[in-house]
N, C-alpha and C positions, 0 to 999 in steps of 0.2 A: 709165363707161368712161374709161379713162385711156390716152392715146396719147403715144408719144414717137417722135421721129425716129430712125431707125436709126443715123445718124451720131452723135447725142448719146449713145445707149446704148453704142456702141463707143468713142467718143473721150472722152466726159465722163461716166463712170458715177457719179461723186460728185455731179454736178449732178442727175442723175436720182434718185439716192437721197435727196438733200436735198429735192427737190420732193415725192417720195412721203412722206417723213417729215412735211413741213409739212402735206400734205393729211390724213394719218391722225391727226396730233396733235389736230385739231379734235374727233375722235370718241372720243378716249381719255378715260375717266373718271378724274380724279385725286382722290386722297383730300384732303378739305378739311382745312386746317391747324388750324382751331379748331372747336369744337362750338358749337351754338347757346347752350347755357347759359353758356359762357365769354364770348360776345359780350354776353349779357344782363348778366352780372356786371360786365363792364368798363363798360357803360353806367351801371349803378347807381353804380359808383365815381366815374365822371365827374360824375354828378348830385350826389353827395355833395360832390365837390370844388367844384362851381360854386355850391352853396348854403352859406350861413353858418350853417345850422341843422341839427339832427339830422334823420334820415330817419324817416318813419313808413310803414307798409305802405299806408295810404290814399293818401299823397302819391305813392309809387312806382307804385301801381296806376293812379292818374289820369294821371300823367305819361307812362307808357308805354302806357296803354290796355289793361291786362291785368286779369285777375280778382284780387280781393283776396287770395284764398288762394294764388294763384300768386306774388304779391308777397311774401307771408309766407314761402313756401318759398324764394324767391330770397334774401331777407334772412337766413334761417336758414343757407342754404348759405354765404353770405359770412361769417357768424359762425363757422361750422365751420372755414372756411379761414383764419380769423384776420384777415380784412380789415375786418370791422365788429365793434363791441363793443355788446352789448345794454345798454340803460339801463332798469333796473327802476324802476317808479313805485309809489307807495303803500307797501304792505307788502313789496314786493320779489317778489311772486309772479307778476305779469303784466308782460310786456315790451311797451311801446308805442312805444319809440323806439330808434333805432340810431345810433351815431356811428362815424365813420371812424377806424380805428386809425392810429397814426402810421406812416408809411412805406408805406401801402397803395397809393399812386399808383404805386409802383415796379412793381406787378404788372400794370398796364395794358399790353396788347400793342399 
């Protein structure tokens, strides 16, 4: 129940409207500005910037406490977006390491 003094409603309706708006704004669901994947990708880029070596899925998985396959998908997503570059090892068929592309830190929100 919300109650207002009659004098406030008559003499200061803007105050009453503002108070109601403040009350109802708590319960409005706002659209989140970023998705979870974007936050994860930003954190992987921050990790790459803080380390002087290339990233591996195993290191990303242990650092963030996520599944190995989830780390691989996350690194592939960053490669698709052009933020990371895969480094082929051996005959060039398997990718075990990733390095940060030049200018990728500009994408961090």
